[in-house]
C-alpha positions as CSV (number, residue, x, y, z in Angstrom):
1,M,0.9,-4.2,-24.2
2,F,-0.4,-6.3,-21.3
3,N,0.9,-9.5,-23.0
4,E,4.4,-8.2,-22.4
5,T,3.9,-7.7,-18.7
6,L,3.8,-10.1,-15.8
7,I,3.1,-9.9,-12.1
8,E,5.3,-11.8,-9.8
9,P,6.7,-11.7,-6.3
10,A,9.4,-9.1,-5.7
11,T,13.0,-10.3,-4.9
12,M,15.9,-8.8,-3.0
13,E,17.4,-7.8,-6.3
14,D,14.3,-5.5,-6.8
15,L,15.0,-3.5,-3.7
16,P,16.6,-0.4,-5.4
17,A,13.7,-0.1,-7.9
18,L,11.1,-0.6,-5.2
19,A,12.7,2.1,-3.1
20,D,12.7,4.5,-6.1
21,L,8.9,3.8,-6.5
22,L,8.3,4.5,-2.8
23,F,10.4,7.7,-3.0
24,D,8.0,9.0,-5.7
25,L,4.9,7.9,-3.8
26,F,6.0,9.5,-0.5
27,S,6.9,12.7,-2.3
28,L,3.2,13.0,-3.2
29,E,1.7,12.0,0.2
30,S,1.3,14.6,2.8
31,D,1.8,12.3,5.8
32,F,5.2,10.9,4.8
33,T,8.7,12.1,3.9
34,P,10.8,10.0,1.5
35,D,13.7,8.3,3.2
36,R,15.5,5.7,1.1
37,T,17.2,4.1,4.1
38,K,13.9,3.6,5.9
39,Q,12.1,2.4,2.7
40,L,14.9,-0.2,2.0
41,R,14.8,-1.4,5.6
42,G,11.0,-1.8,5.5
43,L,11.0,-3.6,2.1
44,R,13.7,-5.9,3.2
45,L,11.8,-6.8,6.4
46,I,8.9,-7.9,4.3
47,L,10.9,-9.9,1.8
48,E,13.0,-11.6,4.5
49,T,9.9,-12.8,6.4
50,P,7.1,-13.9,4.1
51,S,4.7,-14.4,7.0
52,R,4.6,-10.6,7.3
53,G,3.3,-10.0,3.8
54,R,4.0,-10.0,0.1
55,I,5.3,-7.5,-2.4
56,F,4.2,-8.1,-6.0
57,V,5.8,-6.3,-9.0
58,L,4.5,-5.7,-12.5
59,R,7.4,-6.2,-14.9
60,R,7.9,-5.6,-18.6
61,H,11.1,-6.9,-20.2
62,G,12.8,-7.0,-16.8
63,E,11.8,-3.4,-15.9
64,I,9.6,-2.9,-12.8
65,L,6.6,-0.7,-13.8
66,G,4.8,-0.9,-10.5
67,M,4.4,-2.6,-7.1
68,I,1.8,-3.5,-4.6
69,N,2.7,-4.2,-0.9
70,L,0.4,-6.4,1.2
71,L,0.9,-6.8,4.9
72,F,-0.8,-9.6,6.9
73,T,-2.4,-9.4,10.2
74,I,-5.3,-10.8,12.2
75,S,-8.7,-9.1,12.7
76,T,-10.6,-9.9,15.8
77,A,-13.7,-8.3,14.2
78,E,-13.4,-10.6,11.2
79,G,-12.2,-13.6,13.2
80,G,-9.3,-14.3,10.8
81,A,-6.5,-13.2,8.6
82,V,-6.8,-9.8,6.8
83,I,-4.5,-7.7,4.6
84,I,-3.4,-4.1,4.9
85,L,-2.7,-2.7,1.5
86,E,0.3,-0.6,2.4
87,D,1.5,0.7,-1.0
88,L,0.4,0.6,-4.6
89,V,2.5,2.7,-6.9
90,I,3.1,2.7,-10.7
91,H,6.1,4.4,-12.1
92,R,5.2,8.0,-13.2
93,D,6.0,7.2,-16.9
94,H,3.5,4.3,-16.9
95,R,0.5,5.7,-15.1
96,G,-2.9,5.8,-16.8
97,Q,-2.4,2.6,-18.7
98,G,-4.3,0.2,-16.5
99,Y,-1.3,-1.2,-14.6
100,G,-2.6,-0.1,-11.2
101,S,-5.8,-2.0,-11.8
102,R,-3.9,-5.1,-12.9
103,L,-1.8,-5.1,-9.7
104,L,-4.9,-4.4,-7.5
105,E,-6.9,-7.1,-9.2
106,H,-4.0,-9.5,-8.7
107,A,-3.9,-8.6,-5.0
108,I,-7.6,-9.2,-4.6
109,R,-7.4,-12.6,-6.3
110,Y,-4.4,-13.5,-4.1
111,A,-6.3,-12.5,-1.0
112,K,-9.4,-14.5,-1.9
113,D,-7.3,-17.6,-3.0
114,K,-5.4,-17.6,0.3
115,G,-8.6,-17.2,2.5
116,F,-8.1,-13.6,3.7
117,L,-11.3,-11.9,4.9
118,R,-10.7,-8.3,4.2
119,I,-8.3,-5.8,2.6
120,T,-7.9,-2.4,4.2
121,L,-6.0,0.6,2.9
122,L,-5.4,4.3,3.6
123,T,-5.4,6.9,0.9
124,D,-5.0,10.7,1.1
125,R,-8.3,12.4,1.9
126,S,-7.7,15.0,-0.8
127,D,-6.7,12.5,-3.6
128,D,-10.0,12.2,-5.5
129,V,-8.4,10.2,-8.3
130,A,-7.1,7.5,-5.9
131,I,-10.4,7.4,-4.0
132,A,-12.3,6.9,-7.3
133,F,-9.8,4.3,-8.3
134,Y,-10.3,2.2,-5.2
135,R,-14.1,2.7,-5.3
136,K,-14.1,1.4,-8.8
137,H,-12.5,-1.8,-7.5
138,G,-15.1,-2.3,-4.7
139,F,-13.5,-0.5,-1.8
140,Y,-15.7,1.9,0.3
141,A,-15.0,4.5,3.0
142,S,-15.0,3.2,6.5
143,G,-16.5,5.1,9.5
144,M,-13.2,4.5,11.3
145,I,-10.8,7.4,11.8
146,P,-7.1,6.5,11.2
147,M,-4.9,7.7,14.0
148,R,-1.2,7.2,14.7
149,L,1.4,7.6,17.4
150,L,5.0,8.0,16.2
151,L,7.2,6.1,18.7
152,D,10.5,7.6,17.5
153,G,9.9,10.9,19.3
154,S,8.9,12.8,16.1
155,P,6.2,15.4,16.6
156,S,2.9,14.9,14.9
157,S,2.8,17.1,11.8
158,S,-0.8,16.4,10.8
159,G,-2.9,18.8,12.7
160,L,-6.1,17.5,11.0
161,L,-9.3,18.4,12.6
162,F,-12.2,16.0,12.8
163,S,-15.8,16.9,12.3
164,S,-16.7,15.5,15.6
165,P,-14.5,15.8,18.7
166,L,-12.7,12.8,20.0
167,T,-13.2,12.4,23.7
168,E,-11.2,10.5,26.2
169,S,-12.8,8.7,29.2
170,S,-11.0,8.3,32.4
């Protein structure tokens, strides 16, 4: 089965299939709402400017089975280039067959080969399967608390409470 599959960079022609995968992913994630127009715009921005990141797809006989989206930035803590793993998704009909591991292992090899110093990702707190998957591949929980500010005027919908209060100093 793996012999028939290959991992390669996504192309502009892949955009509709990638947007479909993201629609499924964002339908499952509590923090996001699927919006095909936004997903297509974001994917296009990455593909048009390779210095922003890479999108790799797992293909079998021309069909995209999954994707991984890596964004590039600089870490002052690490003193160099790092990756944010933005999305990893396998088509619902092909989950549980090792394809997610193949894509993630490819991304880790790519990061090492290109001299990146760290890969960071976010996953839903309640998704024990995803957390176990990433731990199996060497990822560990950070002591950092992810926070966001939406700049489009949308209200925050999270309402998550933290175990220790966040304080602001004047």
